[in-house]
N, C-alpha and C positions, 0 to 999 in steps of 0.2 A: 730553548736553554740552549746558550750555547756548547760546543762536544768538553769544551777545557773546564766546565762545571763541572763535568762528571768526574770520574777515577778514570771508567773504561774511555772516556778522551783523551784523557791526559798519555794512560799508556797506547794510545793506536797514535796519536802524537812523535809519543817516543819511537816506539818500533816504527816506526816511518822516518825516522829523522836515522834510525839506530840502523836501517836497511842501511842509506846511503855508506858504513861506514862496514857493514858487513859487523853489524855485531847485534848481539842477543838480548831484548829488554832482561832475559834475566842476570844475562852479566852487569846488567848496568850496576854499577859502586853508588847510588847516589846515598849521601852523607849528610845528613844536616847536624852544622857543630855548631852548640852555645858555648860561645867564648866567654869567661868570669869574669868580672871586675877584674878583681889583681890580674891579669892576662895585659887590659887594657887604661888603666889607673893604680900606678905607685902611689905608695900608702905616704901619708902627715902633708898631703894638698901641693903637689910640685909646683913647679912651672909648667906653663904650654908644651916647652919645645921638653921637656921629659917626657911629659905626656905623648907627647908624637912621635919620639923616640922611641919610648915602649909597644906604642900601638904598628909600630913600621916594626920594630925586631917580632911582634905576631904575628902579623900577614906576612912575615915571610914562613916560616914556619906553616901558617896555610897552605900560601904557595906552593912551599917543597911535597909536600898533599897532592896538592892540583894537579902540580909537572907530575908526578906517576900514573898520570890516570884519574883520578878517583875526583866526582861529579859535588862538588863543597854548596851547600848550600848554608851561608852563617848567619847566626843571631849572637846577640849580645847582650851585655847586662848595661845597666849603665848605674848600678846606686850611688856610686860618687857625683857624678853630674851631674844627678838631681839633685844632692844634698848643697851640694855648691850653687846651685840657682835657687835653694830654698832658702840659703843666710846670704845670698842676694839679696832676694827681697826683703830679708826681712832687715835688713842693714839700710835699703836705699826706700822703705815701706813711705817716708816722708817728701820724696821726688817725682817718684813713679809709683802705679797701681800694681801690684801686686798679681803673678800671674794662676790659675789655676792650676793644682796638680797635671791632669790632663797633657793641659799647654806644654808644660814643662815635659812633660815623658815627652813629647811629640819634638818637643825645639835639642832631646837628646840623642834621640834614633837619631836627626838629623844631623846633627855634630859629627857623634862618634861616625858614623850610616857614611858622611864625607872622609874625615882622617882613615879608616878603613877602605876606602875605594881607592881613594890616593896612591895610601901606601900598597893594595894589592897590585893594582896596575903599573904603576914605578916597577915593581918586583916582574909582573910579566913581562912588562919590556925593557929591560935588565936581560932576561934571559931570551930574548925571540918567543916570548906565548903569543899567540894573537886573544885572547882573553875581553871579555868585557863585563864591569863590573856595575851591579845598577843596586843601590839603597833603593827601598820599598818605608815607607812611611806607612807601618800599617795601623791597621785601626784592628783595634780585638770585643767580641763582644762578651758583656756578661748578662751573670745574671742579679737587678735590684733588686730581687729576693733574695740570694742568697746569706747565707748566715754570718758571713765573714762581715757584713755592711751592721752589724746590729753587734758584733765584740770585733774592734777595730785592731790586730798583734802587731802592724809592721810600722818600726822607727824611723822616720824621717822627717830630716832639715835637721838644725840645729839646737842645741841642747840651749833650757829658757832657766831661768829664774825662779823662784814657787812666782814670785807676784804677778811676772810678765806672763806666766803660763796658767793663770788664775785666772787674769785678763783675756788670755786670746779665750780659752775657755768659757770664758762667760761672753764675747764677742758671736766667736765663729762654730760655738756647741761644740770644740775640737777633745779630745780624748788624751790627756796627757801623761804619762807613767814617766816617774823618779827613776833616770838610769845615770846612779851613782858611778858613772864615770864623767859626769862631768853637768848634772843637771835634767832635767823634764826634758823630756820629749816624745812629739806630737805623733799620738798612732793611725794610723789609716788603712782604711781595711785589703784587705790580700783575694777579691773575689777568683771563683775556678776559670779560665779562658773558658770558652763556648765553640764562636767560632770565629773565621779572620776575614774580616772583610775583604780586602783585596784578595783572598787567594787566588780568584779566577785569572787575576794579571803578575801574580805568583808566579803560578800556572803556566802557562803562558812563555812569560820571561825563562824559567829556568828548560823548557821547552827547547829552547834556540839552541843549537851548538856555539857552544865558544864563553858562551852566559854563565858568569858568579854574582849568584842576586845577594842581597842581605837587608833581612824580612825581620819584623814580629824583636827591633833590637827592648832592652827595658823589656821583655814580657808584652811589649805592644799599645798603643793608647787605650782604656778603657774606658767604656763606651756601654750604652745603654741602649736596648731598643724602645724607642717611646711613640706611642700614635704614626707608626710607620713612619719615623724619622728615629736618627744616630743623636744619640747624647751622650757627649764628655760628663765624664765622673771622677771625681775626687776619689782617686783608688789607688794601688801599683798591683801589674800582677806578674805572679815569680815568672820569671826566664823560661828555668825549664822547663814548668809545665806547659809554657807557650809554645818552648822548642817541638814538646815531644807531643802537643795537635800539631803543628802545620808539618813533621814528619809524616804524622802518621795521615795526614792527608793529600801529601807527597806521593808517597809509599814509597819513602825509604830505607833502603838496607841495615841502617847503623842511625843511632844516636851519638852523635862525639859529645859529652857533658867532661869542655872542660874546666878545671878547677886547680885550689893551687895545692893539693894533694895529691905523690903520687897516684896512691892507692886506694879504695875502700879499707876505713880499716876496723878494726872492732875493740871496746875498750880503749877509744886514740886518746893518745894524750899519759897513758898509767902505766904504768911497770908491763904488765901483763898484754897490751899493744898488738895486734895480729894483724898483718895484712892482709887481705883477702889479692888474689888472681881472679877468681871465676867464684860466680852465687848463679844460679836455680832462680827467678823469680819469686819459687815458693819460700824458698829459704832468706832473700831478700826480706819478705813480708814479715819471716820471723824474727827478725833480727830490729826493725824496728819497731814490733810489739813487745819486744827486751828493751828496749830504748836506746837500742844504741847508734842510731840519727839520727838526734836531734834534730829539729824544727827549724832553727835557727843556721842549720851548717849542711849536714848530709842530704837531712832530711826531708825537703825537696825535689834532690838529683836523682833522690834513690829512688820516687814516689812518679820522678819522670817518665824512669827507667819500667820499673812497671806499666802504667799503661799504654808507653811506646809496644811492648815486647806482648802484649795481651791482648792486642787486638789481630796479632800476626804472628807466626815464627821467624823472629829475627832477631839483634840485639845492641845494646847497651854497649859500650865500654863508656869509664871514667874512670882519668886520667889527670894529669898537670902539662902544659903547655911545652916544655921541653922532653913531650916523652909520647907525642900523637904516631911519630911513625913508627915508632917498634908496638905499640897498642895498638893500632892498623895490622902490622900483621903479629896479633897473637904472642908478640912477647915484651910486652909491662901492659902497667893496670889493672883496672877491674874491669873484667869483660862480665854480663847480666845475659842471659838468656829462657827462652820457655822453661828446657829443662836440661 
């Protein structure tokens, strides 16, 4: 086994690189930043030019952090993009064959990775910074016995009429659920990520000086292991949970979860809403049990933070794209720690 496939080997590589710069491993500021879909895709299905402009603005904020000396590994959401491809599949189903969900996740990883790569590289070039940006199409192993496959909960794709939904359910054995905002939608499993297939390659890229890696986009392409082979499966993996797994594998110091709110809040949206600047893992788990962080909202982010911090005494930060710099200086956002 290559030394890059172990945490010890990875630390040795980083130590050698840092020795050239006189920086100890303990002072490395490796941050896995998970960029939410709101920072990459405006609402109401905007034009490509508008999407590209928003991604460029987001990448400028990330470049600001890298310029300050932080080492970022970037993950991102892909919900709207996958949804668009599913709509295109539906509209063109009589002209071209539809693609399975795992392939659509891979397509959007490449699409968003390319746009972020280009925007980041342009931002670095304008500043005279010598950096290499490398997106990695990433497969993530899930357990085919995961209970999520028996109880799909994640809505994806377009809205269907009751008649069309009934036909699709009969033909493809899809789970369908009424969404009163527009009709019936398909539900797919969202299993827990277990292992990142390309982890050794990601470690090797991260260990190189001046390298910025984009990986595990959209939670990664979901695959199962069957008779020694990897097989794609119709599911979606939560991006924040996959980011937590990636951060632990890279021994990152901080997991930075970028969302559309400045702080995590109790009683969100109510008159007694209370913004939190700090909380411990035990407090976070208590708030989750009390129902403050719903599954379709802040819940996965809090679980990702807990999973990351429990492994070692680290920190997770949750905030919006406009407050990243201050949040890293502990002047903004919500910070989650072990104690």
